[in-house]
N, C-alpha and C positions, 0 to 999 in steps of 0.2 A: 149705272144701272145693277151692275157686279156688287158694288157696295151695299146696295140697297136692303137684300135677304140677311144680310148680316146686321146691319144697323137694327131691323126689325128684330131681329134674334137675341141682340144683347137686349132690347127693348122689353121685351118678353121676360127673359131671364132672372132680370133684375128688378121687375115692376111690382107691385102687392098685385096677387089673382084675387077674383071674385070668392072664390074658394079656398078657405084653408087647407084642405085637404089637397091642393094642386100641391101647395108650398110644402107640406109635408112629405107627400111622395117625390118630388125632387130632391128636397133634403136626403131622403134615405137613399135615394139613387146614388147623391154626390157621396154620402159617407159612405155605402156601400165599393162603390168606385174607387173612392180611396185607401179602404181598409185592404181590398183586391189587390192594389197594384203595391202598397207600402209589404203587403206579405210576400209577394211573389220577389220585390227587390232583396228581403231579408232571409226567405229560405233559399232563393237562388246564391245568396252570398254564404250562408252558412254550408252547403254544398262546395260551394268553392272554397271555404275554408277546410273542409276535409279532405279535399282532393289535395291543396295543398300539404297537407299534413301527410299524407299517404305517399306523394311525391318525395317529399324531404327523407320519410322512413325507406324509401326506395334508393334514395339517391346514397346512402350509406351502404345498401346492400348489393348494388348494382354500379356496374361501370358506367362511365357515357357512352361508351361503343363497345359492342362485342363482336367479332367475327366468328361465325360458324359455318359449317361447310353445308351447300345447297341441297346437298345429298348425303345422306348416312350419316352417325353419329359423331366422327372423329376424322382428324386429317394428322399428317404430319404438317408442320410449320416450314415452309421452302427457305431455307435462306435467301435465296435470289428472289424470291416472289415478297417476301416481306423483309428485305435489308431496309426497304426506305420510310419502313415503318418508325423504327426508332431514330432514323436520322431526322424525321421530320420535325422541327421545332414547338410547333404545336402540340405532340404528344409529350405530356409528363412522365407517364408510367406504363409497361407494357407487363404484363403477366399471363401465363398459361394456365388454364384449367380443364382438368379430367374430372367431369361429373357426371354419375349414373344414380338411378333409384335400386337402394339395394335392401337388404331384411338384415335386420341388428335384433339381436339378443340380450341380454343381459338377466343375468339368475333367473331364470323362468319367464321373464316379460319380452314380448316381441314385438317389433313393430318396423312398417316400412319408412326409411329415410331417406332424402335427398342429398348424397353427399358428395361435397364437392374436394377435390385434390387441389390443393394449392401449393405453386414451386415458392422459392425462396423467397422472391420478390412479394410477392400477394403477401406471405405468412408476416413478411417486417413492416408493411407500408399497408396493408387493408384497413381502412376508415371502420371496418365492425371491430377492431380489438376497443376501439371507444366506446362498445355497448357489453362490457363485459358486467355482469350482476353477480359474478361468484368465479373463484377461481383466479386461473391466470391462463393469459395468452400465450399459449405454449404449443409446440408441435413434436419437438424431440430433445429428450434427454438422455446423452449417451448413446445408446442401442434402442432406447424404447420410445414406441410412436406414442403421440398423444393427438387427442383430437377436441376440439370447442362445438358443442350441440347447444341447439337453440332450448329456449326455457322452457316450451310446452314439451320438446320430445324429451328433455331429460325429467321431467316432470313424470311423463307417462313410462318411462323406463326405472322411476325410482334412482337414477343415475345423480352422483355428486363428484366434485372435483377431490373429496376427502376420502372417498373410497378407494381402496387400492385393487379390486376385484377388476381385471381388465372385461372389458364388453367384446362382442364378437361381431362382424357383418361378413354377411356371405351372400355369394352372387354365383349364379350357374357357369360353368366353365365353357368357353367359347369353343373349344377346340377339341373336346370330348363329348360324344354322342349319348342322348340321355337313355337310362337303364332303367326302363319301365319296373323293374322288380324291385331295384333300390334307386330313386332320385336322387337320394340326396347324398351318394357318390359324386354326381357329379358337381356338387356346390365344392364352390372355392371360400376358403374363409381366410380372414385376417384381424389379428386381436391387437386392440391399442386401449390406452386410459383414459378416463377424462381429464383434461386440464383447465378446461373452464366451459362456463355457461354465458350466452350470449342473450340479451333479448333487442329484437329489432321492432317486428307488428307480429301479432296475432299467427298469421300464414306463415311465415317464414319460422318463428319460435317452432312451430308443432311438427316441421319436418327437416327443417335443416341443420347439417354435419359438417364441419368443415376438418378435413384430416391432410396430412403431407401427400404431396402427387406421387411420390414413391411407391407410397403403402396404394395409393389406387391403381398404378400400373401394374404393380403385382398382382394385384386382385384380380383385375380384368383383363391380366396377360396380355398388356401391351409394352411396348418398348418407348418409343419418342411420340407416340400421338397423344393428341388434345382435343378435347371437343369444343373449346372456345378459346379464343385471346381477348384479353380483358384490355381495354383501353383508357386510360385516364386523359383529358385534354386541356390544355389550357381554356380558363374560363372564355366562355362566348365563340370558341372554336370548333364545337363538338361538331355542327352541321357542315361546315366547310370540310371538314377532316372526314369524315361520312361520304360524301360525295367523292371525294378523291379515292378514297378507299374503294369506294362501289367502282370506280371508273378501271383503276388499277389492278385491283385483284380478278375481275372478270366475273362471269355468271356461276364460276363454279363455288363461291363464297357468298355469304349475308352479311352485311353490317349493318347492324340493328343500333339504332338509341336506346333510349332508357324506356319512351313511351312502346318500342315497336317489340323491346324484352318481354313486357307485360301487355300485350295487345290486349287479349279478353279482361282482364283488369277493367283499365281505361274506358275501353270500350262498354264495359258493364256499368262505369260510373256516369258516362253520358248519358244511357239510356235512361238510367235513373233520374237524373236531371233533367230529360226530355218529359219522361212521364209527371213528375212533379210540375212542370210548365204548364203541361197540359190540363192536369186535372185541375192547378189554381184558375187557368184560363177558362174552364167549364163553370168554375164557381163564381168567377165574373159575370160570366153570361147569365147566369140563374139569377146574380142580383142585378144585371141590369135590364130587367123586364120591369124595375121599378121606372125607368125613364121610360119605357115604352108607354107602359100604362100613365103615367103623368102628361106625355103629350099626347096622346087620344084625349085625356079631359081639357088639356089646351087647348085641342083641333076643337073643340065642340063649344068650350067658353068664347072662342076668337072666331064665330062663325060671322056676326055682326061685323068685325074688323075686316073679315076677309070679304063678306059680301062690299060692301064699302069700297076695297081696291078693285073688286072687280067691276064695279061700277065706273072707274077713273080708270078703266082700262086695263088693269095687271094682267098678265098671261097666269093659267095657273100654273105654270113651271115657274113662276116666282113666287107663288105662295106655296108651293112644295118646298124650295129651295128657302123659305122662311122659316117652316118648320122640322127640317132637315138640321138646319144650322142650331136650331134650337134645343134640338135633342143633343146634337151631337156637341153641343158647347158643354153642357149637363157633366157630359164623358168627359170631355179632356178638362173640366175644373176639378173633378174628383182625382183624375190621372196626376194633374198636377199637386194636389194635396197629398196624394201618396206618396210622390216623388221624395218630395221634401222631408215627408215622415220616414219615408224608409231608409232614403239614406241617411239622415241627423242619426235615427237609431242603430245603423252598420255603424256608423263614426264614432256613435258613445259606446258602442262595444267594441271596437277596437282601441278605442282609447281607455276606457275605464274597466271594460269586463264585466259588464252589468250582471249578465246570466253566468252564474258558474257551473262547471261540469261536473255531472253528480259521480262519485265513488272516487277511486286512483287512478288518475287520466295524465296522461303525459303533460297535458296541457291544464291549468287552472279555469278558463273560462272559454265557453264556445268560440272557436275561431272561426272568423269570418272574413272575407274578400270579395271586394265591389268591382264588379267589371264592367266597363263600358257597355261592351254587347250586349251584358244582363240587363242591362237600362234601355239599351237600344228596342230588344225584342220584348221587353217589359211594356214600352210605350205603343209599340206597333200592334202588341197583341190587345191589349187594354183599347186603345183608340180604336182599333177595326170591331169589338164587339160593341164598343158605344155608337160607330158609323152603322152597324147593322139594325140595333134597337132604334137609331134615330131613323132609319130610311123607312122601314117596313110600315110606322103609322102616316109618315110624311107621305105615302102615297093613297093617303085615303083622303086627303085634304079636298 
């Protein structure tokens, strides 16, 4: 008895109807669900591809783990507390960073910049040196201090490694009171030349500048303090190292992975992906009204069959399940076709780069990454819409 509604539904789905318009509307419903499902798979995969690009670009600019104070801006690395970090075999490299937002001036042009003071280890081994697009990766030549700026910041200030005029960075003194009559008197300044220009992504390029940590300590009036410790770990060990460091350092420090270092950015990308998913599901819902229309017409056409089944003792619930399965099969057929189409197109884009990126971009074709979770949520979302469109008319049998 449980398979009987499904058998009738299959019979009605593939049998020739008395009115061709029912076949036409059902076909439009299947086509609409197919296109909607394929669009969900493709667009979500494109979002995943761009998210991967952002993550890969940040991987060169961010350490695997960053240790920051839970309160305040700086801390002094206690040798007793951090001695076990370098001794850990999973830790590949550790460097000290002193970072602050400062005012930068160059020949009448001014800008705010996020300046990071790097210690000797970071200067020698930072992966950012692979992104040099002009000049050299240099921080010290004799007694002269040099810096490396993001491409956007260098362009806005008119900087070039070939210019010998030094730029100035300013920061308010932490030890002097502000003189309201002459606020500039409390500003501390430092001069340096531009050694090179890097390009990572638009956000970092517009505000990042790298300088020696000694210069930053002199400017900010610190001796041994740092704002963070950057830790690079062996592949696949970052999570375990993060958990161990969190336990050993205690509540006074925060140990952040790459996602947590840019939590607002990754949260925004998740919200954008969710918004696109909901918009496409809404479009699928509008298309699914074709299923509702074809099912209402099919109910009218099969009144004689329904009367015959009632005369044979079939309960009303059995008749409702027949048309419920009929509508849902139309939806599932469109979902399956859309999945095959979407996955095939994503695979072809990955393999052959069918759709190229316009302009000069870091990749030549639109990046796509197919995830099993996206396929699952697409199937659940489209199937739920199809079930709703089949449930409503089946109640009126």
